[in-house]
C-alpha positions in Angstrom: -4.2 -18.2 18.9 -5.7 -19.8 21.5 -9.3 -20.8 20.2 -12.4 -20.4 22.1 -14.1 -23.8 22.9 -16.9 -24.2 20.8 -18.4 -26.3 18.2 -17.0 -24.9 15.3 -13.9 -23.6 16.7 -14.1 -19.9 16.1 -14.3 -17.3 18.5 -17.2 -15.3 19.0 -16.7 -13.5 22.6 -16.2 -9.9 21.4 -19.9 -10.6 19.3 -21.3 -11.8 22.8 -19.8 -8.8 25.0 -21.8 -6.5 22.5 -24.9 -8.6 22.8 -24.9 -8.7 26.4 -24.3 -4.9 26.5 -27.1 -4.3 24.5 -25.3 -2.5 21.8 -27.8 -4.5 19.0 -30.8 -3.3 21.1 -30.0 0.1 21.2 -29.5 0.2 17.3 -32.6 -1.5 16.0 -34.5 0.7 13.6 -37.5 0.0 15.6 -39.6 3.3 15.9 -42.5 2.9 18.2 -43.6 6.7 17.3 -44.3 5.6 13.9 -47.2 3.2 12.4 -47.7 2.0 15.6 -45.5 -1.3 14.9 -47.1 -2.3 11.8 -46.1 -4.2 8.9 -46.7 -3.3 5.4 -46.6 -5.2 2.1 -43.3 -5.0 0.3 -45.7 -5.6 -3.1 -48.4 -2.7 -2.9 -47.7 -0.9 0.4 -51.3 -2.4 2.1 -51.1 -3.6 5.6 -49.2 -6.6 5.7 -50.8 -10.0 7.0 -47.4 -12.2 7.7 -44.5 -13.7 6.2 -45.9 -15.2 2.6 -43.7 -17.0 0.1 -40.7 -15.8 1.6 -41.4 -11.7 2.2 -43.9 -9.7 4.1 -47.1 -8.8 2.3 -50.7 -8.6 2.4 -53.2 -11.2 1.7 -54.3 -9.8 -1.7 -50.5 -10.3 -2.8 -50.2 -13.3 -1.4 -53.4 -14.5 -3.1 -52.7 -13.3 -6.6 -48.9 -14.5 -6.5 -50.4 -18.0 -5.7 -53.2 -17.8 -8.6 -50.6 -16.5 -11.2 -48.2 -19.4 -10.4 -50.9 -22.5 -9.9 -52.7 -21.5 -13.1 -49.5 -20.4 -15.3 -51.0 -17.3 -16.4 -49.2 -15.2 -18.6 -49.6 -11.5 -18.2 -49.1 -8.0 -20.7 -48.5 -4.8 -19.9 -50.2 -2.0 -22.0 -47.7 0.4 -20.8 -43.8 0.7 -20.3 -44.1 -2.2 -17.6 -43.0 -0.1 -14.9 -46.1 0.3 -13.5 -46.4 1.7 -10.0 -47.6 -0.6 -7.3 -49.8 0.8 -4.4 -53.0 -0.7 -2.7 -55.2 1.4 -5.1 -53.3 0.6 -8.3 -52.2 -3.0 -7.7 -55.3 -4.2 -9.9 -54.4 -2.1 -12.7 -51.4 -4.3 -14.4 -51.1 -7.8 -13.2 -47.8 -7.7 -15.5 -46.4 -5.4 -13.3 -47.7 -6.9 -10.0 -46.3 -10.2 -10.6 -43.0 -9.2 -11.4 -42.8 -6.9 -8.2 -43.6 -10.0 -6.6 -40.8 -11.6 -8.3 -38.6 -8.5 -7.7 -38.9 -8.3 -4.1 -38.3 -12.3 -3.6 -41.2 -14.1 -3.6 -40.4 -17.5 -4.2 -42.7 -19.4 -6.6 -41.0 -22.8 -5.3 -42.8 -22.3 -2.1 -46.1 -22.7 -3.7 -47.2 -26.4 -3.9 -48.1 -27.5 -7.4 -51.5 -28.9 -6.3 -52.4 -25.6 -5.0 -53.4 -26.7 -1.8 -52.0 -25.3 1.7 -49.6 -26.9 3.7 -46.9 -28.9 3.0 -44.3 -26.4 2.4 -41.4 -27.4 0.4 -38.6 -28.6 2.8 -35.7 -27.9 0.2 -37.0 -23.6 1.1 -37.2 -23.9 4.5 -37.1 -20.3 6.7 -36.2 -17.2 4.9 -33.2 -16.6 6.8 -31.5 -13.3 6.3 -34.6 -11.8 4.5 -37.0 -12.8 7.3 -34.5 -11.6 10.0 -33.4 -8.7 8.5 -36.9 -7.2 7.3 -39.0 -8.2 10.4 -36.4 -8.3 13.5 -34.8 -5.0 12.4 -37.4 -3.0 11.4 -40.3 -4.2 14.0 -38.2 -6.0 16.9 -35.3 -5.8 19.0 -32.8 -7.8 17.0 -31.0 -10.7 18.8 -27.9 -12.3 17.1 -28.4 -14.8 19.2 -31.6 -15.8 17.2 -29.9 -15.5 14.1 -27.3 -18.3 15.0 -29.6 -20.7 16.5 -31.8 -20.2 13.2 -29.1 -21.2 11.0 -30.5 -24.7 8.7 -27.4 -26.0 6.6 -30.2 -27.6 4.4 -32.1 -24.7 3.4 -31.4 -21.1 1.8 -33.6 -18.7 0.6 -34.1 -18.9 -2.9 -35.2 -15.0 -4.5 -36.5 -15.2 -8.2 -34.8 -12.7 -10.6 -36.7 -13.6 -13.4 -36.8 -10.0 -14.9 -32.5 -9.8 -14.8 -31.8 -12.6 -16.9 -28.5 -11.4 -17.6 -26.3 -8.4 -16.6 -26.6 -6.8 -20.1 -30.4 -6.6 -19.4 -29.9 -5.3 -15.9 -27.4 -2.9 -17.2 -29.9 -1.6 -20.1 -32.4 -1.6 -17.3 -30.4 0.8 -14.8 -29.7 3.3 -17.8 -33.2 3.3 -19.0 -34.8 4.2 -15.8 -31.6 6.4 -14.4 -29.7 8.0 -17.3 -26.5 8.9 -16.9 -26.9 12.3 -15.4 -25.5 15.3 -17.6 -22.6 17.4 -15.7 -23.8 19.8 -13.2 -23.1 23.5 -12.6 -21.0 25.1 -10.1 -23.1 25.5 -7.5 -24.1 22.1 -7.7 -20.8 20.3 -7.7 -20.0 22.7 -4.2 -23.2 20.7 -3.1 -22.0 17.7 -4.2 -19.0 18.1 -1.9 -21.0 18.5 1.0 -23.1 15.5 0.1 -20.4 13.0 -0.4 -18.7 14.0 3.0 -22.1 12.9 4.2 -22.4 9.9 2.8 -18.5 9.0 3.9 -19.1 10.2 7.7 -22.1 7.4 7.7 -19.8 4.7 7.1 -18.0 2.4 9.3 -14.9 1.6 7.5 -13.3 -0.4 10.3 -12.2 -3.8 9.8 -15.0 -6.9 10.5 -14.9 -7.7 14.0 -16.2 -11.7 13.2 -13.2 -13.5 14.0 -11.3 -15.0 11.2 -8.5 -16.8 12.6 -7.9 -20.4 13.4 -5.3 -23.0 14.3 -2.6 -23.8 11.6 -3.3 -27.0 10.4 -7.2 -27.0 12.1 -9.3 -29.1 9.4 -12.3 -27.1 8.9 -15.7 -28.7 8.0 -18.2 -27.7 5.6 -20.7 -26.8 8.7 -17.9 -25.0 10.3 -17.0 -23.0 7.2 -21.0 -22.6 6.8 -21.2 -21.3 10.3 -18.6 -18.6 9.7 -19.8 -17.3 6.5 -22.8 -16.8 8.0 -21.3 -14.5 11.0 -19.8 -12.8 8.5 -23.0 -11.7 6.3 -24.9 -11.0 9.7 -22.1 -8.8 10.7 -22.2 -7.1 7.1 -25.7 -7.3 7.2 -26.0 -5.1 10.6 -23.5 -2.7 9.6 -25.8 -1.9 6.3 -28.9 -1.1 9.0 -26.7 1.1 11.1 -25.4 3.0 7.6 -29.1 3.4 6.9 -29.7 5.4 10.4 -26.8 7.5 9.5 -28.1 8.6 5.9 -28.4 12.0 5.6 -31.7 11.5 4.4 -32.9 9.0 7.0 -34.9 11.2 8.7 -37.3 12.0 5.5 -37.8 7.9 5.1 -40.8 6.2 6.9 -40.3 2.8 8.5 -42.1 1.3 5.2 -39.9 3.1 2.9 -36.5 1.7 4.8 -38.2 -1.5 4.6 -39.0 -1.5 1.0 -35.5 -0.4 0.0 -33.1 -2.3 2.1 -35.2 -5.7 1.5 -34.7 -5.2 -2.1 -30.8 -4.2 -1.6 -29.5 -6.2 1.3 -27.6 -9.0 -0.5 -26.3 -6.1 -3.1 -24.8 -4.1 -0.3 -23.2 -7.1 1.3 -21.6 -7.9 -1.9 -20.3 -4.4 -2.8 -18.9 -4.2 1.0 -17.1 -7.4 0.3 -15.8 -6.5 -3.0 -14.6 -2.9 -1.5 -13.7 -1.9 1.7 -13.6 -5.5 3.4 -11.9 -7.1 0.0 -8.9 -7.2 2.0 -10.1 -9.2 5.0 -12.0 -11.7 2.7 -9.0 -12.2 0.0 -6.8 -12.7 3.3 -7.7 -14.3 6.4 -11.0 -15.6 4.8 -9.2 -17.4 2.1 -6.9 -18.7 4.4 -9.4 -20.5 6.2 -11.4 -21.9 2.7 -8.1 -23.3 2.5 -8.0 -25.2 5.1 -11.4 -26.6 4.1 -11.4 -30.1 1.9 -14.5 -30.7 -0.1 -16.1 -34.3 -0.4 -16.3 -35.9 -3.8 -20.0 -35.5 -3.4 -19.9 -31.8 -2.5 -18.0 -31.4 -5.9 -20.2 -33.5 -7.6 -23.1 -31.5 -6.3 -21.9 -28.0 -7.7 -24.1 -27.3 -10.5 -23.8 -25.2 -13.6 -25.5 -22.2 -11.7 -22.6 -22.2 -9.2 -20.3 -22.1 -11.7 -22.0 -19.4 -13.3 -21.7 -17.4 -9.9 -18.3 -18.5 -9.3 -17.1 -17.0 -12.9 -19.2 -13.7 -12.2 -17.2 -13.1 -8.4 -14.2 -13.7 -10.1 -14.6 -11.4 -12.5 -16.0 -8.7 -10.0 -13.2 -9.3 -7.5 -10.6 -8.5 -10.3 -12.8 -5.4 -12.0 -13.1 -4.1 -8.8 -9.1 -4.5 -7.6 -8.6 -2.8 -11.4 -11.0 0.0 -10.5 -9.3 0.5 -6.7 -12.6 2.3 -5.6 -11.9 4.9 -3.3 -14.1 5.3 0.1 -16.0 8.0 -1.4 -17.2 6.4 -4.3 -18.1 3.3 -2.0 -20.0 5.1 -0.2 -21.7 6.8 -3.2 -22.1 3.5 -5.2 -23.8 2.1 -1.9 -26.6 4.8 -2.0 -27.2 4.3 -5.5 -27.4 0.6 -4.8 -29.9 1.4 -2.2 -32.3 3.2 -4.8 -32.4 0.8 -7.5 -35.7 -0.6 -6.6 -37.3 3.1 -5.5 -40.2 4.5 -5.8 -41.7 7.9 -7.5 -41.9 9.4 -4.2 -37.9 8.4 -3.6 -37.1 9.4 -7.6 -35.7 12.7 -6.8 -33.2 11.4 -4.0 -32.2 8.4 -6.3 -31.4 11.0 -9.1 -29.5 13.3 -6.8 -27.1 10.9 -5.8 -26.2 9.5 -8.9 -25.4 13.1 -9.6 -23.1 13.0 -6.9 -21.7 10.0 -7.6 -20.7 11.3 -11.0 -19.4 14.4 -10.1 -17.5 12.4 -7.7 -16.0 10.3 -10.4 -14.9 13.2 -12.7 -13.4 15.0 -9.9 -11.1 12.2 -8.7 -10.5 11.1 -12.0 -10.4 13.5 -14.8 -8.8 11.7 -17.2 -11.1 8.9 -17.0 -14.3 9.9 -18.8 -15.6 6.5 -18.9 -14.8 5.6 -15.3 -18.6 5.9 -14.1 -20.0 4.2 -16.9 -17.5 0.9 -15.6 -18.6 1.5 -12.3 -22.5 1.7 -13.2 -21.5 -1.6 -15.4 -20.4 -3.2 -12.1 -23.3 -2.6 -10.2 -25.7 -4.1 -12.5 -23.3 -7.1 -12.4 -23.5 -7.1 -9.0 -27.3 -7.0 -8.9 -27.4 -10.0 -11.3 -24.9 -12.1 -9.4 -26.4 -11.5 -5.8 -29.6 -12.4 -7.3 -27.9 -15.4 -8.8 -26.2 -16.4 -5.4 -29.6 -16.2 -3.9 -30.4 -19.4 -5.7 -27.6 -21.6 -4.4 -28.3 -24.3 -2.1 -27.1 -23.4 1.2 -24.8 -26.5 1.7 -22.6 -25.7 -1.5 -21.4 -22.0 -0.5 -18.5 -23.1 1.2 -17.0 -25.0 -1.7 -18.2 -21.8 -3.6 -16.2 -19.5 -1.5 -13.4 -21.9 -1.5 -13.4 -21.8 -5.1 -13.5 -18.1 -5.7 -11.1 -17.3 -3.4 -8.4 -19.7 -4.0 -8.8 -18.3 -7.7 -8.6 -14.9 -7.1 -5.9 -15.6 -4.8 -3.6 -17.9 -6.8 -4.7 -17.2 -10.5 -5.1 -21.1 -10.9 -7.9 -23.3 -11.7 -9.7 -24.1 -8.2 -10.8 -27.5 -9.3 -7.3 -28.8 -9.9 -6.8 -28.4 -5.9 -10.2 -29.6 -4.8 -10.3 -32.8 -7.0 -6.6 -33.6 -5.5 -7.2 -32.8 -2.0 -10.7 -34.6 -2.0 -8.8 -38.0 -3.1 -6.2 -37.6 -0.2 
């Protein structure tokens, strides 16, 4: 293959043609007729004043989060630890408000220990995907070229998921908040057929357009592999935006709803897509490229326990989804369920409807496997936990993480044996 003459050796000419043709501007989620282009706080829904500690929020929630972290305050909830957050209700339960701040991605490491303004921690840096996605996708015309230039290999967004300390806790949360729905009647099952077809029609199941071919024998560097991973994540992310606009209930959602839902679930949706419909390319073309990357001894030594835990979780998920052999119909339902994990009371009815749709679908496709739906939901909770942990992995460790995961999944061998030997040559 003839490789385009670019610094990282990869060919992005197809994406540039789409940019010049205005494809991404046409598919922006900007809605000039709604909300006047205003931004809304992801915590309470009040008018946002900007990007604070990693997410779009209002001055009230910004100050509350800063005071809570700086003063190391401990709150308690007098109810069920699931209080609704709104501009009028946000002061009623400080415990749930702080949990909502952490859940939506506010970064406690972005606050100086002395509580003074300025002097932002350099290890935090710009919030790459969250800022570009939630702000640019929803409030401006989106330009991928801006995204490419903003990549900083020394930083990565940190998303605090303190309320989800284990997959088991997350699974319990899911089943408690959304219990497995009972089997529906014939009329509702007929309706489920229709809804499933609509969800499938919203999907783009075509292969990823990001080129993942490289000259044989080419030694891939850390920065080149990192740039490729960012482009793949960028394309997967954009597909979720287009998918959201095609959903049958999109017309019932406000821009504020879309911002909240996608802002809380985009990393889970990307991981779910990589594990299912795009797993062939990830385990094939991308794995071949990661095999041509040789990490240094310094990189190997910096691979910490958190990265090891994520690697083990990803290995489990790749193998589990290969075993489950998720159909395209199931995939479309799972994405919708994932979108509604962090829902609000106004969207609860929609969420319950599609949980029932997914349950009916698995019963229809696999009548002899009554526990399949529970297995799938368990995998979703593992995805939620793992994707949250991945957000805390330093950006410079991602190339080694993907090399280790893909090597293990494609060879069934210990990745560290090869990494250690190749780094010495």
